[in-house]
C-alpha positions as CSV (number, residue, x, y, z in Angstrom):
1,M,10.5,-20.0,89.0
2,K,11.1,-22.9,86.3
3,R,7.4,-23.0,85.8
4,I,7.3,-19.5,84.1
5,P,9.1,-20.5,80.9
6,V,6.9,-23.5,80.4
7,I,4.0,-21.3,81.0
8,L,5.3,-18.8,78.7
9,F,5.9,-21.5,75.9
10,A,2.5,-22.9,76.3
11,I,0.9,-19.4,75.8
12,V,2.8,-18.9,72.6
13,C,1.9,-22.3,71.4
14,C,-1.8,-21.6,72.0
15,A,-1.6,-18.2,70.3
16,T,0.1,-19.8,67.0
17,V,-2.5,-22.5,66.9
18,C,-5.3,-20.0,67.3
19,H,-4.0,-17.8,64.6
20,G,-3.5,-20.9,62.2
21,V,-7.0,-21.9,62.9
22,E,-8.2,-18.3,62.2
23,Q,-6.1,-18.0,59.0
24,T,-7.4,-21.6,57.9
25,D,-11.0,-20.4,58.6
26,E,-10.4,-17.4,56.6
27,L,-9.0,-19.5,53.6
28,R,-11.9,-21.9,53.6
29,I,-14.6,-19.1,53.7
30,N,-12.6,-17.3,50.7
31,A,-12.7,-20.7,49.0
32,E,-16.4,-21.3,49.4
33,S,-17.3,-17.6,48.2
34,D,-15.5,-18.5,45.0
35,T,-13.0,-15.6,45.1
36,L,-9.5,-15.3,44.4
37,M,-7.6,-14.3,47.4
38,I,-4.2,-12.6,47.1
39,I,-2.0,-12.4,50.6
40,V,0.6,-9.5,50.9
41,P,2.7,-8.7,53.9
42,D,1.3,-7.2,57.0
43,S,-1.6,-9.5,57.0
44,A,-3.5,-7.7,54.2
45,F,-5.8,-9.7,52.1
46,Y,-7.4,-8.8,48.7
47,T,-9.8,-10.8,46.9
48,V,-10.7,-10.7,43.2
49,P,-13.4,-12.5,41.7
50,P,-12.2,-15.1,39.1
51,D,-14.5,-13.8,36.4
52,T,-13.4,-10.2,36.6
53,T,-11.6,-10.4,33.5
54,K,-14.2,-12.0,31.5
55,A,-16.3,-9.4,32.8
56,M,-14.1,-6.5,31.8
57,T,-13.8,-7.9,28.3
58,S,-17.3,-8.3,27.8
59,A,-17.9,-4.8,29.0
60,Q,-15.3,-3.5,26.6
61,Q,-16.8,-5.1,23.9
62,K,-20.2,-3.7,24.4
63,M,-18.8,-0.2,24.6
64,E,-17.1,-0.7,21.4
65,S,-20.2,-2.1,19.8
66,A,-22.1,1.1,21.4
67,R,-19.9,3.7,19.6
68,P,-21.7,5.2,16.8
69,I,-20.7,4.0,13.2
70,F,-19.7,6.9,11.0
71,K,-22.2,7.4,8.2
72,P,-21.1,10.1,5.6
73,N,-23.8,12.3,4.3
74,P,-23.8,12.2,0.5
75,Q,-24.6,15.7,-0.2
76,K,-22.0,16.9,2.0
77,S,-19.5,14.5,0.5
78,V,-20.4,16.2,-3.1
79,W,-20.1,19.7,-1.8
80,Y,-16.7,18.9,-0.2
81,A,-15.6,17.4,-3.5
82,L,-16.6,20.3,-5.7
83,L,-14.8,22.6,-3.4
84,F,-11.6,20.9,-3.6
85,P,-10.3,17.8,-5.2
86,G,-10.0,15.2,-2.9
87,L,-11.9,16.7,-0.1
88,G,-14.9,14.6,-0.4
89,Q,-12.7,11.4,0.0
90,I,-11.1,12.8,3.0
91,Y,-14.7,13.6,4.3
92,N,-15.7,10.0,3.6
93,R,-12.5,8.6,5.3
94,R,-11.3,7.0,2.2
95,Y,-7.6,8.3,2.6
96,W,-6.2,5.2,0.3
97,K,-7.7,7.1,-2.5
98,L,-5.8,10.2,-2.2
99,P,-2.7,9.4,-4.1
100,I,-5.0,8.3,-6.9
101,V,-6.6,11.6,-6.9
102,Y,-3.7,14.0,-6.6
103,G,-1.5,11.5,-8.8
104,G,-4.1,12.1,-11.8
105,I,-4.6,16.0,-11.2
106,A,-0.8,16.3,-11.3
107,G,-0.3,14.2,-14.4
108,L,-3.3,16.0,-16.3
109,T,-1.9,19.5,-15.2
110,Y,1.4,18.7,-16.6
111,A,0.0,17.3,-19.8
112,I,-2.1,20.5,-20.0
113,T,1.1,22.9,-19.3
114,W,3.6,21.0,-21.6
115,N,1.2,21.0,-24.7
116,G,0.1,24.5,-24.1
117,K,3.7,25.7,-24.1
118,Y,4.6,24.0,-27.4
119,Y,1.3,25.2,-28.9
120,K,2.2,28.8,-28.2
121,D,5.7,28.5,-29.6
122,Y,4.8,26.9,-32.7
123,S,1.8,29.2,-33.1
124,M,4.2,32.1,-32.8
125,A,6.7,30.4,-35.1
126,Y,3.9,30.0,-37.8
127,R,3.0,33.7,-37.7
128,D,6.6,34.9,-37.9
129,I,7.3,32.8,-40.8
130,M,4.1,33.7,-42.8
131,D,4.5,37.6,-42.1
132,T,7.0,39.7,-44.1
133,N,8.8,41.1,-41.1
134,P,12.4,40.2,-41.2
135,N,13.2,40.8,-37.5
136,S,10.5,37.7,-36.5
137,K,12.5,34.8,-36.6
138,S,11.3,32.6,-33.8
139,Y,10.7,29.7,-36.1
140,E,14.5,29.3,-36.6
141,K,14.5,27.5,-33.4
142,L,11.7,25.1,-34.1
143,L,12.8,24.2,-37.7
144,P,15.4,21.7,-38.4
145,Y,19.1,23.0,-39.1
146,G,19.5,24.2,-42.7
147,T,15.7,24.3,-43.5
148,D,14.7,27.0,-45.8
149,P,12.1,29.1,-44.1
150,N,10.7,30.3,-47.5
151,S,9.7,26.9,-48.3
152,Q,6.3,25.5,-48.4
153,W,7.2,22.6,-46.4
154,A,8.7,24.6,-43.3
155,K,5.3,26.4,-43.2
156,D,3.5,23.3,-43.1
157,I,5.3,21.5,-40.8
158,L,4.8,24.4,-38.3
159,K,1.3,24.2,-39.2
160,Q,0.9,20.7,-38.3
161,K,3.0,21.0,-35.0
162,Q,0.6,23.9,-34.0
163,S,-2.7,21.9,-34.6
164,F,-0.8,18.7,-33.1
165,Y,-0.2,20.5,-29.7
166,R,-3.4,22.5,-29.9
167,R,-5.3,19.1,-30.0
168,N,-3.2,17.5,-27.1
169,R,-3.8,20.5,-25.2
170,D,-7.5,20.3,-25.5
171,L,-7.8,16.6,-25.0
172,S,-5.9,17.2,-21.6
173,I,-8.2,19.7,-20.5
174,I,-11.2,17.6,-21.3
175,G,-9.4,14.8,-19.4
176,A,-9.0,16.7,-16.4
177,V,-12.5,18.0,-16.2
178,A,-13.7,14.4,-16.7
179,F,-11.3,13.3,-13.9
180,F,-12.5,15.8,-11.6
181,A,-16.2,14.9,-12.2
182,L,-15.4,11.3,-11.5
183,T,-13.8,12.1,-8.3
184,V,-17.0,14.0,-7.4
185,V,-19.3,10.9,-8.6
186,D,-16.8,8.7,-6.5
187,A,-17.3,10.6,-3.4
188,F,-21.2,10.5,-3.9
189,V,-21.3,7.0,-4.4
190,D,-18.9,5.9,-1.9
191,A,-21.0,7.9,0.7
192,Q,-24.3,6.6,-0.4
193,L,-22.9,2.9,-0.1
194,A,-20.9,3.4,3.1
195,D,-23.6,1.3,5.0
196,F,-23.9,-1.3,2.1
197,D,-23.6,-5.0,3.4
198,I,-20.6,-6.4,1.9
199,S,-20.5,-9.6,3.9
200,P,-19.1,-12.7,1.7
201,D,-22.4,-14.3,1.5
202,L,-21.9,-15.5,-2.1
203,S,-22.0,-19.3,-2.5
204,I,-22.5,-21.8,-5.4
205,Q,-23.9,-25.2,-4.4
206,V,-23.9,-28.4,-6.7
207,A,-26.3,-31.1,-5.7
208,P,-27.9,-33.9,-7.6
209,A,-31.8,-33.1,-9.0
210,V,-34.6,-35.1,-10.5
211,I,-35.6,-33.4,-13.8
212,E,-39.6,-33.2,-13.9
213,P,-41.0,-34.7,-17.2
214,N,-42.3,-32.6,-19.9
215,E,-43.5,-32.7,-23.4
216,Q,-39.9,-33.2,-24.7
217,F,-38.2,-35.1,-22.0
218,T,-38.8,-37.9,-19.5
219,T,-37.8,-38.2,-16.0
220,S,-34.2,-38.2,-15.6
221,V,-31.3,-37.7,-13.2
222,G,-29.0,-34.6,-13.5
223,M,-27.0,-32.1,-11.6
224,Q,-28.3,-28.7,-10.1
225,L,-26.3,-25.5,-9.6
226,Q,-27.7,-23.2,-7.1
227,L,-26.2,-19.7,-6.9
228,K,-26.7,-17.8,-3.6
229,F,-26.1,-13.9,-3.2
């Protein structure tokens, strides 16, 4: 009866040693296969190659480099720019230019409206002061207080103001047309030069040089400036 516990103890020890030997062999084989083994409970083993992260990064870089580069069509860019101001810049994906485009258009539109309003007011005032109708007195709001409407000075000042605001209105219209044309040209040039190489390959090198003799100078030593672009 006393031998039974001893036999059971011997069996348990043998099983433990065998299990340790199997686990040691498992670890040794994994080490020789150059893999990383992750051990989790319930005797589950997961092996991950050590270069997996590098391989995934390289594959991701290849996928990114294989993506097609956007190349805008210059003709489409021009048509979009003509269709609506700023649409050509949106097509070219130059979104940072939109505040400049719409800011310039808004400023020129305000200038046209403001000068046009005063041109109409002074034109009507000049017509009223030149006619003989006593009921047309729109000039009274534009002349300084106490000015005699029958004086030549009042007629001249209204005429000058009329010409001044008409000139400013016309210049604002010309400026708006020129600015719109500039946005069209910008969209075309931007699309045309989308694939232009702008890598920083501009350098200046200064090195000693030997100046070859000629009819006027003899052999001499100097500095040579080389510009690379």
